[in-house]
C-alpha positions in Angstrom: 41.0 -46.5 44.7 43.9 -48.6 45.8 44.4 -52.1 44.3 45.8 -53.3 47.6 43.1 -54.2 50.2 45.2 -53.7 53.3 46.5 -50.3 52.0 42.9 -49.3 51.2 41.7 -50.3 54.7 44.5 -48.3 56.3 43.6 -45.2 54.2 39.9 -45.7 54.9 40.6 -45.8 58.7 42.7 -42.7 58.4 39.8 -40.8 56.8 37.3 -42.2 59.3 39.5 -40.9 62.2 39.9 -37.5 60.6 36.1 -37.3 59.9 35.3 -38.3 63.4 37.6 -35.6 64.8 36.1 -33.0 62.4 32.5 -33.9 63.5 33.5 -33.5 67.2 35.1 -30.1 66.5 32.0 -29.1 64.4 29.6 -30.2 67.2 31.5 -28.2 69.8 31.7 -25.1 67.6 27.9 -25.2 66.9 27.1 -25.6 70.6 29.1 -22.5 71.4 28.0 -20.4 68.4 24.3 -21.2 68.6 24.0 -19.4 71.9 25.6 -16.3 70.3 23.4 -16.5 67.2 20.2 -17.0 69.3 21.0 -13.9 71.3 21.6 -11.8 68.2 18.3 -13.0 66.7 16.5 -12.0 69.9 18.1 -8.6 69.6 16.6 -8.2 66.1 19.8 -8.7 64.0 19.1 -9.3 60.3 22.5 -11.0 60.0 24.6 -13.0 62.5 28.3 -12.5 63.3 30.0 -15.1 65.4 33.4 -14.8 67.0 34.6 -18.1 68.4 38.0 -17.9 70.2 38.4 -21.7 69.9 37.1 -22.0 66.4 38.8 -24.0 63.7 39.0 -22.3 60.3 38.6 -25.6 58.5 35.1 -26.0 59.9 34.0 -22.3 59.6 32.1 -22.9 56.4 29.9 -25.8 57.5 29.1 -24.2 60.8 28.2 -20.9 59.1 25.9 -22.9 56.7 24.2 -24.7 59.6 23.5 -21.5 61.4 22.2 -19.8 58.3 19.9 -22.7 57.8 18.7 -22.8 61.4 18.2 -19.0 61.8 17.4 -18.0 58.3 19.9 -15.2 58.3 23.3 -14.5 56.7 26.2 -15.7 58.9 29.8 -14.6 59.3 31.8 -17.1 61.5 35.1 -15.7 62.8 37.9 -17.1 64.8 41.5 -15.9 65.4 44.4 -16.6 63.0 47.7 -17.8 64.4 48.8 -14.3 65.1 47.1 -12.0 67.6 46.3 -9.2 65.2 44.0 -10.9 62.6 40.8 -12.9 62.5 39.3 -14.9 59.6 35.8 -15.9 58.7 33.7 -17.9 56.4 30.4 -16.4 55.3 27.1 -18.1 54.2 23.8 -16.6 53.2 20.1 -17.0 52.5 18.0 -16.2 49.5 18.0 -12.5 48.7 21.4 -11.6 50.1 24.5 -11.5 47.9 27.7 -12.2 50.0 30.3 -10.7 47.6 28.3 -7.5 47.0 27.9 -7.1 50.8 31.6 -7.6 51.3 32.4 -5.1 48.6 30.2 -2.5 50.3 31.6 -3.1 53.8 35.2 -3.1 52.5 34.6 0.2 50.7 33.2 1.6 54.0 36.1 0.3 56.2 39.1 -0.4 53.9 41.6 -0.2 56.6 40.0 -3.1 58.5 40.3 -5.6 55.6 43.3 -7.7 54.9 41.7 -9.9 52.3 38.2 -10.8 51.1 36.4 -12.6 48.3 33.5 -14.8 47.4 30.4 -15.0 45.2 26.6 -14.7 45.7 26.3 -17.6 48.1 29.5 -17.7 50.1 32.7 -15.8 50.9 35.7 -15.5 53.1 37.3 -12.6 54.8 40.4 -11.8 56.9 40.1 -8.7 59.2 42.3 -6.8 61.6 41.0 -7.9 64.9 39.9 -4.5 66.1 37.6 -4.2 63.1 35.3 -7.0 64.2 32.6 -4.8 65.8 32.5 -2.4 62.8 32.2 -5.4 60.5 29.4 -7.0 62.6 27.3 -3.7 62.6 27.8 -3.2 58.9 27.1 -6.9 58.1 23.8 -6.6 60.0 22.8 -3.2 58.5 23.6 -4.4 54.9 21.5 -7.5 55.4 18.6 -5.5 56.9 18.6 -3.3 53.8 19.0 -6.1 51.3 16.3 -8.3 53.0 13.8 -5.6 53.8 11.2 -7.0 51.4 11.9 -10.7 52.4 10.6 -12.7 55.3 13.6 -13.1 57.6 13.8 -16.5 59.4 14.4 -20.2 58.8 12.6 -21.8 55.9 12.4 -25.3 54.4 12.1 -25.6 50.7 10.7 -28.8 49.3 9.8 -30.3 45.9 6.2 -30.8 47.2 4.6 -34.2 47.9 6.0 -37.3 46.3 3.3 -38.3 43.9 4.2 -42.0 43.8 4.8 -44.6 46.5 8.4 -44.4 47.8 10.4 -47.3 46.4 13.9 -48.4 45.3 12.9 -47.5 41.8 12.3 -43.9 42.8 15.7 -43.8 44.6 17.4 -44.9 41.4 15.5 -42.4 39.3 16.5 -39.6 41.7 20.1 -40.8 41.6 20.3 -40.1 37.9 20.1 -36.4 38.8 23.4 -36.5 40.8 25.7 -35.0 41.8 23.8 -32.8 44.2 25.3 -29.7 46.0 24.8 -26.0 46.6 22.1 -24.6 44.3 21.4 -28.2 43.1 20.0 -29.7 46.2 19.0 -33.3 46.8 15.2 -33.6 46.2 13.2 -33.0 49.4 9.5 -34.0 49.8 6.8 -33.2 52.3 4.2 -35.4 53.8 2.2 -36.2 56.9 3.2 -39.2 58.9 2.5 -40.9 62.2 5.4 -41.8 64.5 5.2 -45.5 65.2 8.6 -46.2 66.8 11.5 -44.1 68.1 15.0 -45.2 69.1 18.0 -42.9 69.9 21.2 -43.8 68.0 24.8 -42.7 67.9 25.5 -40.2 70.6 21.8 -39.8 71.5 21.2 -36.8 69.3 20.0 -38.8 66.3 16.8 -40.7 66.1 15.9 -44.0 64.3 12.2 -44.1 63.6 9.4 -46.0 62.0 6.9 -43.6 60.3 3.6 -44.6 58.9 2.6 -42.8 55.6 -0.5 -43.8 53.6 -1.0 -46.9 55.7 2.6 -48.1 55.1 5.5 -48.2 57.6 8.9 -46.8 56.6 12.2 -46.8 58.4 13.5 -43.3 58.9 16.6 -41.5 60.3 16.6 -38.0 61.7 20.1 -36.6 62.4 20.6 -34.0 65.1 16.9 -34.2 66.1 17.5 -34.2 69.9 18.7 -30.8 71.2 19.6 -30.2 74.9 18.3 -33.7 75.6 14.8 -32.9 74.4 13.2 -35.3 71.9 11.0 -33.3 69.5 8.4 -36.0 68.8 6.8 -39.0 70.5 5.3 -42.3 69.6 1.7 -41.9 68.3 2.1 -38.3 67.2 1.3 -37.1 63.7 3.9 -34.8 62.1 4.2 -32.7 59.0 7.7 -33.5 57.7 10.3 -32.8 55.1 12.3 -35.8 54.0 14.8 -37.1 51.5 14.4 -40.6 50.0 17.4 -42.8 50.8 18.6 -46.3 51.3 20.3 -47.8 54.3 22.9 -50.5 54.0 23.6 -52.4 57.2 25.1 -56.0 57.6 24.6 -56.8 53.9 21.0 -55.7 54.0 19.7 -52.8 52.0 16.4 -51.1 53.1 14.4 -48.1 51.9 14.8 -45.2 54.4 13.5 -41.7 54.8 16.1 -39.1 55.9 14.0 -36.6 57.8 15.1 -33.0 57.4 12.5 -31.4 59.7 9.2 -32.5 61.4 6.6 -30.4 63.2 3.6 -31.7 65.2 0.2 -31.4 63.6 -2.6 -30.1 65.8 -0.8 -30.9 68.9 0.5 -34.2 67.5 -2.6 -36.2 68.3 
């Protein structure tokens, strides 16, 4: 918002550097915590508790949200505070599980373990005495199992259905009138079949730039974080069922329509 261009550029560069640092921290935290989460899911846990000795409290929330989305279970993401006696966490949830109510129940069960806690239906935070972590993890999982006993536990992708008109800049402008988007007012997500025409890795190699054919028309697409452990989930010529957002891409003074793929799964083997 500065009226001084050099000052604005300096501020912008400052934010870019901090955002780049945050993304690197987030990526490392997710790599470490995903292994813990996957093991807990294999063990049948209805909720996930992560303890990350190298975790950064400022990134707890987004990592917990990513894990909750990936595994379809409530997540508590802990790391140590500056002192050796306490740990702190951000908590995120899935449909059917109320974070604050769960915290109230667990704090009532183990009041001596809690230093501070709070939140609402969808998210929360907690500071515990370090030796209370195992008790919290067991109570977190059992509370979730009880609350979600009538729900299908696991990842899910919610969409607004098929886009009933041809994707266009006019549709993007119409959707933009609904902004701002955020938690419990998500960006519209549509579903469709598409054929992968081109694939190109971008960024650090985890992201894919694609050309997808839908209804005999080719569309540019971007799929962030698609490649995991070096494995590309789709190939040229394969047909996928995908969930996507409608977006625009601005690059070198050129604006193009773009699909932002949220998830894609092969259809009938992808042929």
